[in-house]
C-alpha positions, 0 to 999 in steps of 0.5 A, a space after each residue: 823372197 817372203 822371210 815368213 817363219 811358219 808360226 808352230 804354236 799357230 793349232 794350239 788348242 787355247 787351252 791346254 787340257 788332253 789330246 782330242 783323238 783316238 787311239 790308232 786301231 784298224 777300221 772295224 771288219 778289216 780286212 775282211 769285210 765290207 768293201 775293202 776286197 773290192 777296193 782292193 781288187 779295183 785298185 790292183 788291177 792298175 798293175 794290169 795297167 802298168 805290165 800290159 803298157 809295159 809291153 805294147 811299149 815294148 812292141 813300139 822299140 821292137 817294130 823300131 828295132 828291125 827285122 829281127 827284134 821284131 819277130 823275136 817278140 813275136 816268138 816270145 809273145 805268143 809264150 804260153 806265160 804271155 797267152 795266159 795273161 793276157 787271158 788274166 789281164 782281159 779279164 781284170 782289166 773289163 772287171 775294171 773298166 765296168 767298176 769304174 763306168 759304176 762309179 762314173 753318173 755319180 761323179 757327174 754334175 746334176 745340169 749340163 748347162 741348160 739340159 739336165 743329167 740323164 740318169 745313171 742307169 742311162 748314163 751306165 748303159 751309154 756307156 757300157 755300150 761304147 764301151 763294147 763298140 769301141 772293142 768290138 770296131 778295134 777287133 775288126 781292125 785287128 782281126 784284120 776284116 776293114 782297115 
């Protein structure tokens, strides 16, 4: 076990002088200007992710709890409040996904092995196309056409 102690003078300036930090103040155009609105909306979509995952977890527990619990859950989930939430969550999560996909190409390296990275528009079109195709397949399966 190490008995080294932190050196409290390690970050002290070499000579005494006035503090070089600025007074605390909010950023320019805060909170209604700039990109603060979209950033707050993007971050708040995490609430949709959390609540929807909790509903899915509750559904799984109802499936394991027997026929009576499953039917009670299904009766509750068909209520007006749940339907309104699901429509709102659908819009919010689609917006969240599209915005996330718009950020994704900018985070990728300029080379994939020996290949150059495709243009951002091509990568975005591929991501959105895969998103739409996957959702259509899931909708067809859940609709009873496949499976």
